The first five atom37 places (N, CA, C, CB, O) and aatype in JSON, in Angstrom:
{
  "aatype": [12, 15, 9, 1, 4, 16, 19, 6, 15, 0, 13, 13, 9, 0, 17, 15, 13, 10, 6, 11, 16, 7, 6, 10, 7, 14, 14, 3, 16, 0, 0, 2, 16, 9, 10, 3, 0, 9, 6, 0, 5, 10, 11, 16, 7, 6, 1, 1, 14, 10, 12, 10, 0, 2, 1, 0, 9, 3, 0, 18, 1, 1, 10, 2, 5, 10, 15, 0, 0, 1, 6, 0, 1, 10, 7],
  "atom_mask": [
    [1, 1, 1, 1, 1],
    [1, 1, 1, 1, 1],
    [1, 1, 1, 1, 1],
    [1, 1, 1, 1, 1],
    [1, 1, 1, 1, 1],
    [1, 1, 1, 1, 1],
    [1, 1, 1, 1, 1],
    [1, 1, 1, 1, 1],
    [1, 1, 1, 1, 1],
    [1, 1, 1, 1, 1],
    [1, 1, 1, 1, 1],
    [1, 1, 1, 1, 1],
    [1, 1, 1, 1, 1],
    [1, 1, 1, 1, 1],
    [1, 1, 1, 1, 1],
    [1, 1, 1, 1, 1],
    [1, 1, 1, 1, 1],
    [1, 1, 1, 1, 1],
    [1, 1, 1, 1, 1],
    [1, 1, 1, 1, 1],
    [1, 1, 1, 1, 1],
    [1, 1, 1, 0, 1],
    [1, 1, 1, 1, 1],
    [1, 1, 1, 1, 1],
    [1, 1, 1, 0, 1],
    [1, 1, 1, 1, 1],
    [1, 1, 1, 1, 1],
    [1, 1, 1, 1, 1],
    [1, 1, 1, 1, 1],
    [1, 1, 1, 1, 1],
    [1, 1, 1, 1, 1],
    [1, 1, 1, 1, 1],
    [1, 1, 1, 1, 1],
    [1, 1, 1, 1, 1],
    [1, 1, 1, 1, 1],
    [1, 1, 1, 1, 1],
    [1, 1, 1, 1, 1],
    [1, 1, 1, 1, 1],
    [1, 1, 1, 1, 1],
    [1, 1, 1, 1, 1],
    [1, 1, 1, 1, 1],
    [1, 1, 1, 1, 1],
    [1, 1, 1, 1, 1],
    [1, 1, 1, 1, 1],
    [1, 1, 1, 0, 1],
    [1, 1, 1, 1, 1],
    [1, 1, 1, 1, 1],
    [1, 1, 1, 1, 1],
    [1, 1, 1, 1, 1],
    [1, 1, 1, 1, 1],
    [1, 1, 1, 1, 1],
    [1, 1, 1, 1, 1],
    [1, 1, 1, 1, 1],
    [1, 1, 1, 1, 1],
    [1, 1, 1, 1, 1],
    [1, 1, 1, 1, 1],
    [1, 1, 1, 1, 1],
    [1, 1, 1, 1, 1],
    [1, 1, 1, 1, 1],
    [1, 1, 1, 1, 1],
    [1, 1, 1, 1, 1],
    [1, 1, 1, 1, 1],
    [1, 1, 1, 1, 1],
    [1, 1, 1, 1, 1],
    [1, 1, 1, 1, 1],
    [1, 1, 1, 1, 1],
    [1, 1, 1, 1, 1],
    [1, 1, 1, 1, 1],
    [1, 1, 1, 1, 1],
    [1, 1, 1, 1, 1],
    [1, 1, 1, 1, 1],
    [1, 1, 1, 1, 1],
    [1, 1, 1, 1, 1],
    [1, 1, 1, 1, 1],
    [1, 1, 1, 0, 1]
  ],
  "atom_positions": [
    [[3.0, -42.33, -8.84], [3.18, -41.66, -7.53], [4.12, -40.48, -7.76], [3.76, -42.66, -6.43], [5.15, -40.63, -8.42]],
    [[3.76, -39.3, -7.21], [4.6, -38.13, -7.34], [5.86, -38.24, -6.46], [3.81, -36.87, -6.97], [5.91, -39.06, -5.54]],
    [[6.83, -37.44, -6.76], [8.08, -37.43, -5.97], [7.74, -37.1, -4.51], [9.11, -36.39, -6.56], [8.28, -37.72, -3.6]],
    [[6.89, -36.15, -4.31], [6.5, -35.72, -2.94], [5.92, -36.91, -2.17], [5.46, -34.56, -3.0], [6.28, -37.15, -1.02]],
    [[5.03, -37.64, -2.79], [4.42, -38.8, -2.12], [5.47, -39.89, -1.86], [3.26, -39.38, -2.97], [5.45, -40.56, -0.83]],
    [[6.37, -40.05, -2.82], [7.44, -41.05, -2.68], [8.32, -40.72, -1.46], [8.3, -41.11, -3.99], [8.65, -41.58, -0.65]],
    [[8.7, -39.43, -1.38], [9.56, -38.98, -0.28], [8.82, -39.15, 1.05], [9.99, -37.5, -0.49], [9.39, -39.64, 2.02]],
    [[7.58, -38.74, 1.09], [6.79, -38.85, 2.33], [6.66, -40.29, 2.76], [5.39, -38.24, 2.14], [6.82, -40.6, 3.94]],
    [[6.37, -41.2, 1.83], [6.24, -42.6, 2.15], [7.52, -43.19, 2.68], [5.78, -43.36, 0.96], [7.54, -43.87, 3.7]],
    [[8.61, -42.9, 1.96], [9.89, -43.43, 2.39], [10.32, -42.88, 3.77], [10.94, -43.1, 1.34], [10.82, -43.62, 4.62]],
    [[10.11, -41.6, 3.95], [10.45, -41.0, 5.23], [9.65, -41.61, 6.37], [10.21, -39.5, 5.19], [10.22, -41.93, 7.41]],
    [[8.34, -41.79, 6.18], [7.47, -42.37, 7.17], [7.89, -43.8, 7.51], [6.03, -42.35, 6.69], [7.89, -44.19, 8.68]],
    [[8.25, -44.57, 6.5], [8.68, -45.98, 6.72], [9.93, -45.98, 7.57], [8.94, -46.72, 5.36], [10.0, -46.69, 8.57]],
    [[10.93, -45.17, 7.16], [12.2, -45.15, 7.89], [12.04, -44.64, 9.3], [13.21, -44.3, 7.15], [12.58, -45.22, 10.25]],
    [[11.3, -43.56, 9.45], [11.09, -42.95, 10.79], [10.38, -43.92, 11.7], [10.27, -41.64, 10.68], [10.8, -44.1, 12.85]],
    [[9.34, -44.54, 11.23], [8.54, -45.49, 12.03], [9.39, -46.66, 12.49], [7.33, -46.01, 11.22], [9.34, -47.07, 13.65]],
    [[10.17, -47.19, 11.55], [10.99, -48.34, 11.87], [12.02, -47.97, 12.95], [11.69, -48.88, 10.6], [12.17, -48.69, 13.93]],
    [[12.73, -46.87, 12.77], [13.74, -46.48, 13.74], [13.11, -46.15, 15.11], [14.52, -45.28, 13.22], [13.72, -46.39, 16.15]],
    [[11.9, -45.6, 15.09], [11.22, -45.27, 16.34], [10.81, -46.57, 17.06], [9.97, -44.36, 16.07], [10.96, -46.69, 18.28]],
    [[10.3, -47.52, 16.32], [9.86, -48.8, 16.91], [11.02, -49.6, 17.47], [9.12, -49.64, 15.88], [10.86, -50.31, 18.47]],
    [[12.19, -49.49, 16.85], [13.35, -50.25, 17.31], [14.1, -49.52, 18.4], [14.3, -50.53, 16.14], [15.03, -50.07, 18.98]],
    [[13.69, -48.31, 18.7], [14.34, -47.53, 19.76], [15.66, -46.88, 19.31], [0.0, 0.0, 0.0], [16.43, -46.4, 20.14]],
    [[15.91, -46.86, 18.02], [17.17, -46.34, 17.49], [17.07, -44.85, 17.15], [17.58, -47.13, 16.25], [18.09, -44.21, 16.89]],
    [[15.86, -44.29, 17.14], [15.69, -42.89, 16.76], [16.28, -41.96, 17.8], [14.21, -42.56, 16.54], [15.92, -42.01, 18.98]],
    [[17.19, -41.11, 17.36], [17.84, -40.16, 18.25], [17.12, -38.82, 18.23], [0.0, 0.0, 0.0], [15.9, -38.76, 18.06]],
    [[17.87, -37.75, 18.39], [17.27, -36.4, 18.35], [16.49, -36.2, 17.05], [18.36, -35.31, 18.5], [17.01, -36.49, 15.97]],
    [[15.3, -35.71, 17.14], [14.4, -35.62, 15.97], [15.02, -34.81, 14.81], [13.08, -34.97, 16.38], [14.93, -35.24, 13.65]],
    [[15.62, -33.66, 15.1], [16.17, -32.84, 14.02], [17.29, -33.55, 13.28], [16.67, -31.53, 14.58], [17.34, -33.52, 12.05]],
    [[18.17, -34.17, 14.03], [19.3, -34.87, 13.4], [18.8, -36.08, 12.62], [20.32, -35.31, 14.46], [19.28, -36.35, 11.52]],
    [[17.84, -36.8, 13.21], [17.31, -37.97, 12.52], [16.6, -37.61, 11.23], [16.36, -38.72, 13.42], [16.8, -38.26, 10.2]],
    [[15.78, -36.56, 11.3], [15.05, -36.15, 10.09], [15.98, -35.7, 9.0], [14.08, -35.04, 10.41], [15.78, -36.04, 7.83]],
    [[16.98, -34.95, 9.37], [17.95, -34.46, 8.37], [18.73, -35.61, 7.74], [18.92, -33.47, 9.01], [18.94, -35.62, 6.53]],
    [[19.17, -36.56, 8.53], [19.89, -37.71, 8.04], [19.04, -38.53, 7.08], [20.37, -38.58, 9.19], [19.48, -38.88, 5.99]],
    [[17.81, -38.83, 7.49], [16.91, -39.63, 6.65], [16.63, -38.89, 5.33], [15.58, -39.93, 7.4], [16.71, -39.47, 4.25]],
    [[16.3, -37.62, 5.45], [15.95, -36.86, 4.2], [17.17, -36.71, 3.27], [15.41, -35.44, 4.56], [17.04, -36.79, 2.05]],
    [[18.33, -36.5, 3.85], [19.56, -36.4, 3.02], [19.81, -37.73, 2.25], [20.81, -36.06, 3.93], [20.17, -37.72, 1.08]],
    [[19.6, -38.83, 2.95], [19.8, -40.13, 2.32], [18.78, -40.39, 1.21], [19.72, -41.24, 3.35], [19.12, -40.95, 0.17]],
    [[17.56, -39.99, 1.45], [16.51, -40.17, 0.45], [16.79, -39.25, -0.76], [15.11, -39.86, 1.07], [16.64, -39.67, -1.91]],
    [[17.2, -38.01, -0.49], [17.49, -37.08, -1.55], [18.64, -37.57, -2.46], [17.83, -35.74, -0.96], [18.57, -37.47, -3.68]],
    [[19.69, -38.09, -1.82], [20.82, -38.6, -2.56], [20.42, -39.76, -3.49], [21.92, -39.05, -1.6], [20.92, -39.87, -4.61]],
    [[19.51, -40.59, -3.02], [19.07, -41.73, -3.83], [18.17, -41.25, -4.99], [18.31, -42.76, -2.94], [18.23, -41.78, -6.1]],
    [[17.34, -40.26, -4.71], [16.47, -39.75, -5.75], [17.32, -39.17, -6.9], [15.49, -38.66, -5.18], [16.92, -39.24, -8.07]],
    [[18.46, -38.62, -6.57], [19.34, -38.04, -7.62], [19.92, -39.12, -8.51], [20.48, -37.22, -6.98], [20.31, -38.85, -9.65]],
    [[19.98, -40.32, -8.0], [20.49, -41.47, -8.8], [19.37, -42.14, -9.58], [21.18, -42.51, -7.88], [19.64, -43.02, -10.39]],
    [[18.13, -41.74, -9.36], [17.0, -42.29, -10.09], [16.16, -43.3, -9.34], [0.0, 0.0, 0.0], [15.19, -43.82, -9.88]],
    [[16.52, -43.58, -8.1], [15.75, -44.54, -7.29], [14.37, -43.91, -6.95], [16.54, -44.92, -5.97], [14.29, -42.76, -6.52]],
    [[13.31, -44.68, -7.14], [11.98, -44.15, -6.85], [11.12, -45.11, -5.99], [11.28, -43.86, -8.16], [9.97, -44.8, -5.67]],
    [[11.67, -46.26, -5.64], [10.9, -47.21, -4.85], [10.95, -46.81, -3.37], [11.43, -48.67, -5.04], [12.03, -46.79, -2.78]],
    [[9.78, -46.48, -2.76], [9.78, -46.0, -1.39], [10.44, -46.95, -0.37], [8.37, -45.74, -0.97], [11.16, -46.5, 0.52]],
    [[10.2, -48.23, -0.51], [10.78, -49.18, 0.44], [12.33, -49.22, 0.32], [10.2, -50.59, 0.21], [13.03, -49.27, 1.33]],
    [[12.83, -49.18, -0.91], [14.27, -49.16, -1.1], [14.87, -47.86, -0.54], [14.62, -49.33, -2.58], [15.9, -47.88, 0.12]],
    [[14.21, -46.75, -0.83], [14.66, -45.45, -0.29], [14.69, -45.48, 1.25], [13.72, -44.3, -0.79], [15.63, -44.98, 1.87]],
    [[13.66, -46.06, 1.85], [13.59, -46.14, 3.32], [14.66, -47.04, 3.87], [12.22, -46.63, 3.76], [15.33, -46.68, 4.84]],
    [[14.83, -48.21, 3.27], [15.86, -49.16, 3.79], [17.26, -48.54, 3.74], [15.83, -50.47, 2.97], [18.03, -48.65, 4.69]],
    [[17.57, -47.9, 2.61], [18.89, -47.3, 2.5], [19.06, -46.1, 3.44], [19.13, -46.88, 1.07], [20.16, -45.84, 3.93]],
    [[17.98, -45.38, 3.69], [18.03, -44.26, 4.63], [18.25, -44.81, 6.03], [16.73, -43.42, 4.58], [19.0, -44.21, 6.81]],
    [[17.65, -45.9, 6.37], [17.86, -46.52, 7.7], [19.3, -46.94, 7.81], [16.92, -47.76, 7.92], [19.92, -46.7, 8.85]],
    [[19.87, -47.56, 6.79], [21.28, -47.95, 6.8], [22.2, -46.76, 6.98], [21.63, -48.67, 5.51], [23.16, -46.81, 7.76]],
    [[21.91, -45.67, 6.26], [22.73, -44.44, 6.38], [22.63, -43.87, 7.82], [22.26, -43.36, 5.34], [23.63, -43.41, 8.37]],
    [[21.43, -43.91, 8.41], [21.26, -43.43, 9.75], [22.06, -44.26, 10.77], [19.81, -43.42, 10.11], [22.7, -43.72, 11.67]],
    [[21.99, -45.55, 10.58], [22.73, -46.45, 11.47], [24.21, -46.26, 11.34], [22.39, -47.89, 11.18], [24.92, -46.23, 12.35]],
    [[24.72, -46.11, 10.1], [26.15, -45.89, 9.9], [26.59, -44.58, 10.56], [26.48, -45.87, 8.4], [27.66, -44.53, 11.18]],
    [[25.82, -43.55, 10.43], [26.16, -42.27, 11.06], [26.22, -42.4, 12.56], [25.16, -41.2, 10.68], [27.12, -41.85, 13.19]],
    [[25.27, -43.12, 13.14], [25.28, -43.33, 14.58], [26.44, -44.17, 15.04], [24.01, -43.97, 15.03], [27.0, -43.92, 16.11]],
    [[26.83, -45.17, 14.25], [28.01, -45.98, 14.6], [29.27, -45.17, 14.56], [28.13, -47.16, 13.67], [30.14, -45.32, 15.42]],
    [[29.4, -44.3, 13.56], [30.57, -43.43, 13.45], [30.64, -42.48, 14.62], [30.54, -42.64, 12.14], [31.7, -42.25, 15.18]],
    [[29.48, -41.93, 14.98], [29.46, -40.99, 16.12], [29.81, -41.68, 17.43], [28.09, -40.33, 16.24], [30.5, -41.11, 18.27]],
    [[29.31, -42.91, 17.6], [29.62, -43.67, 18.83], [31.09, -44.0, 18.91], [28.81, -44.96, 18.89], [31.7, -43.93, 19.97]],
    [[31.68, -44.37, 17.75], [33.1, -44.72, 17.71], [33.96, -43.47, 18.0], [33.46, -45.32, 16.31], [34.97, -43.56, 18.7]],
    [[33.55, -42.33, 17.46], [34.25, -41.09, 17.7], [34.23, -40.71, 19.2], [33.64, -39.98, 16.86], [35.24, -40.3, 19.77]],
    [[33.05, -40.87, 19.79], [32.92, -40.55, 21.2], [33.74, -41.46, 22.06], [31.49, -40.61, 21.62], [34.31, -41.02, 23.06]],
    [[33.81, -42.74, 21.69], [34.6, -43.74, 22.47], [36.08, -43.4, 22.4], [34.37, -45.18, 21.93], [36.8, -43.55, 23.38]],
    [[36.53, -42.95, 21.24], [37.94, -42.54, 21.12], [38.25, -41.3, 21.94], [38.3, -42.28, 19.65], [39.29, -41.22, 22.59]],
    [[37.35, -40.35, 21.92], [37.58, -39.08, 22.57], [37.21, -39.09, 24.05], [36.82, -38.02, 21.88], [37.73, -38.32, 24.85]],
    [[36.3, -40.01, 24.38], [35.73, -40.1, 25.71], [36.65, -40.45, 26.75], [0.0, 0.0, 0.0], [36.26, -40.55, 27.91]]
  ]
}
């Protein structure tokens, strides 16, 4: 499987999951967060689409939790 196909598969898995669970936020922010997480993992040698997707979902959730905590403090 090419890197392009791997990235597309991982992105689709992560996006679909977050969309189905209702966790998906603004599309631009979500896409950038997911792709950044996938890219970071590719640099470490990870090539399994499901692992890439799962870790991207975790990164997205962490970012949302940090944002919510920041808003609560400032709010």
